[in-house]
C-alpha positions in Angstrom: -77.8 126.6 -62.3 -79.3 128.1 -59.1 -77.2 131.0 -57.7 -76.8 129.3 -54.3 -75.3 126.2 -55.9 -72.6 128.3 -57.7 -71.5 129.9 -54.4 -71.5 126.5 -52.8 -69.2 125.1 -55.6 -66.9 128.1 -55.3 -66.7 128.1 -51.5 -63.8 127.1 -49.3 -64.1 123.8 -47.4 -65.3 120.2 -48.2 -68.3 121.3 -50.3 -66.5 123.8 -52.4 -63.5 123.8 -54.8 -61.9 127.2 -54.2 -59.2 125.8 -51.9 -58.2 123.0 -54.5 -58.1 125.6 -57.3 -56.0 128.0 -55.1 -53.6 125.3 -54.4 -53.3 124.7 -58.2 -52.7 128.4 -58.8 -49.8 128.3 -56.3 -48.3 125.3 -58.1 -48.7 127.2 -61.5 -46.8 130.2 -60.1 -44.2 128.1 -58.5 -43.6 126.1 -61.7 -43.3 129.3 -63.8 -41.0 131.0 -61.3 -38.8 127.9 -61.0 -38.5 127.6 -64.7 -37.9 131.2 -65.5 -34.2 131.6 -64.2 -33.2 128.2 -65.7 -34.7 129.2 -69.2 -33.1 132.7 -69.0 -29.6 131.3 -68.3 -29.9 128.6 -71.0 -31.3 131.2 -73.4 -28.6 133.6 -72.9 -25.8 131.0 -73.4 -27.6 129.6 -76.5 -27.7 133.1 -77.9 -24.1 133.7 -77.1 -23.2 130.5 -78.9 -25.3 131.5 -81.9 -23.4 134.7 -82.5 -20.0 133.4 -81.6 -17.2 133.2 -84.1 -16.7 129.4 -83.5 -18.7 127.5 -86.2 -19.3 124.5 -84.0 -21.0 126.7 -81.2 -23.2 128.4 -83.8 -24.2 125.0 -85.2 -25.0 123.6 -81.7 -27.1 126.7 -80.9 -28.9 126.6 -84.1 -29.7 122.9 -83.7 -31.0 123.5 -80.2 -33.4 126.2 -81.1 -34.5 124.4 -84.2 -35.4 121.3 -82.2 -37.2 122.9 -79.3 -39.1 125.4 -81.4 -40.0 122.9 -84.0 -41.4 120.2 -81.7 -44.9 120.7 -80.3 -44.8 121.5 -76.6 -47.0 118.6 -75.7 -44.9 116.1 -77.7 -41.7 117.4 -75.9 -43.4 116.9 -72.6 -44.4 113.4 -73.3 -41.0 112.5 -74.7 -39.3 113.7 -71.5 -41.9 112.5 -69.0 -42.0 108.9 -70.4 -38.6 108.7 -72.0 -36.4 110.2 -69.2 -37.4 107.6 -66.7 -36.5 104.8 -69.1 -33.1 106.5 -69.8 -32.3 107.1 -66.1 -33.5 103.6 -65.1 -31.1 102.0 -67.7 -28.2 104.1 -66.3 -29.0 103.3 -62.7 -29.4 99.6 -63.4 -25.9 99.4 -64.7 -25.0 99.8 -61.0 -28.1 98.6 -59.2 -30.1 96.1 -61.3 -33.1 96.2 -58.8 -33.4 100.0 -58.8 -36.4 101.9 -60.1 -36.8 105.4 -61.2 -39.8 107.7 -61.1 -39.7 111.2 -62.5 -41.6 113.9 -60.4 -44.2 115.7 -62.6 -43.1 119.1 -61.3 -39.5 118.4 -62.2 -40.3 117.0 -65.7 -42.5 120.0 -66.4 -39.9 122.4 -65.2 -37.2 120.8 -67.5 -39.4 120.7 -70.5 -40.8 124.3 -70.0 -37.2 125.5 -69.5 -36.1 124.0 -72.7 -39.0 125.5 -74.6 -38.8 128.8 -73.0 -35.0 129.1 -73.4 -35.3 128.3 -77.2 -37.5 131.3 -77.7 -35.7 133.5 -75.3 -32.4 132.8 -77.0 -33.8 134.4 -80.2 -34.7 137.5 -78.1 -31.2 137.6 -76.6 -29.7 137.0 -80.1 -31.6 140.1 -81.6 -30.4 142.1 -78.6 -26.8 141.1 -79.2 -27.1 142.2 -82.8 -28.6 145.5 -81.8 -25.6 146.5 -79.8 -23.0 148.3 -82.0 -19.6 146.6 -82.1 -18.1 149.9 -81.1 -19.4 149.1 -77.6 -17.1 146.1 -77.3 -14.2 148.0 -78.8 -14.7 150.9 -76.4 -14.7 148.5 -73.4 -11.4 146.9 -74.7 -9.9 150.4 -75.4 -10.2 151.5 -71.7 -8.6 148.3 -70.5 -11.5 146.1 -69.7 -11.2 142.3 -70.2 -13.8 140.4 -72.4 -15.6 139.4 -69.2 -15.6 142.9 -67.7 -16.9 144.4 -71.0 -19.7 141.8 -71.2 -20.7 142.4 -67.5 -20.3 146.2 -67.3 -21.0 147.5 -70.8 -22.9 144.9 -72.9 -25.2 143.1 -70.3 -27.0 146.2 -69.0 -27.8 147.3 -72.6 -28.7 143.7 -73.5 -31.2 143.4 -70.7 -32.9 146.6 -71.5 -33.2 145.8 -75.3 -34.4 142.2 -74.6 -36.8 142.9 -71.9 -40.0 143.5 -74.0 -39.4 140.3 -75.9 -38.6 138.3 -72.7 -41.9 139.7 -71.3 -43.9 138.0 -74.1 -41.8 134.8 -73.5 -42.8 134.9 -69.8 -46.5 135.3 -70.7 -46.1 132.3 -73.0 -44.5 130.4 -70.1 -47.3 131.1 -67.8 -49.8 129.7 -70.3 -47.7 126.7 -71.1 -47.7 125.6 -67.5 -51.3 124.3 -68.3 -49.6 121.6 -70.5 -48.3 119.9 -67.3 -51.8 119.0 -66.3 -51.7 116.1 -68.7 -49.0 114.4 -66.6 -51.1 114.8 -63.4 -49.4 117.8 -61.9 -52.1 119.5 -59.7 -51.8 122.9 -61.2 -54.6 125.4 -62.1 -56.0 123.6 -65.1 -55.7 120.1 -63.7 -57.6 121.2 -60.5 -60.2 123.0 -62.5 -60.6 119.9 -64.7 -61.1 117.7 -61.7 -63.8 120.0 -60.3 -65.5 120.2 -63.8 -65.6 116.3 -64.0 -66.9 115.8 -60.6 -69.5 118.5 -60.5 -70.5 118.3 -64.2 -70.2 122.1 -64.3 -67.5 122.3 -67.0 -68.2 125.8 -68.3 -68.1 127.2 -64.7 -64.7 125.7 -63.7 -63.0 126.2 -67.1 -64.1 129.8 -67.1 -62.6 130.2 -63.6 -59.3 128.7 -64.9 -59.4 131.2 -67.9 -60.0 134.1 -65.6 -57.1 133.0 -63.3 -54.6 132.8 -66.2 -55.9 136.1 -67.5 -55.5 137.7 -64.1 -51.9 136.3 -63.8 -51.2 137.8 -67.2 -52.4 141.2 -66.2 -50.4 141.1 -63.0 -47.4 140.1 -64.9 -47.8 143.0 -67.4 -48.1 145.4 -64.5 -45.0 144.1 -62.9 -42.9 144.0 -66.1 -44.1 147.6 -67.0 -42.8 148.7 -63.7 -39.4 146.9 -64.2 -39.0 148.4 -67.7 -39.6 151.9 -66.4 -37.0 151.3 -63.7 -34.5 150.1 -66.3 -35.2 153.2 -68.3 -34.7 155.5 -65.3 -31.4 153.7 -64.5 -30.1 154.1 -68.0 -30.9 157.7 -68.0 -29.0 158.3 -64.8 
């Protein structure tokens, strides 16, 4: 491939594909960031249920993690993307027989990725819960704190610090898993790179660009999470 043609393909504007790929990168980042807080909250409560004294809560938490860690991510995505509209349409037609339901690719991807992310994050949170001595709870109760205050003021700060390295790995997996949503036509990084590869017939070039983009996002994430981890360590030391 001539050098000039490479720069033309990677240029901005109607003859190049950089603007399309850049928009896909923004979608990838937006999808991952939108999924992260949902997955963290669900994962925390699933972990809380799995170490609770109530057997039914433990059973529900174990079933949740078994299902979403056991199913392949792509199968889960297809089940929700194609199955959720059918279920919603059935429910809506109970009230409006002529209604039709379409599920947005971004929303479907966010829901599925949140379920997958939370199932793995819950195991990280569960390990962190078990690493905190029971004396920490008893100490909180002894000085007059309620269960909620003990959790918020004593347990949660320790839990975040202990769980953070494992959650960093979950975040990196989440970033990579956003590429799965390309199969349901969400215009993220891999989808846009795939379109460029098919149109231009330069598959190696554009899939290499996609690989470098995901690698760059992973490196930037590692730098950011290292800074956060150092900050948590300094705060605990104070």
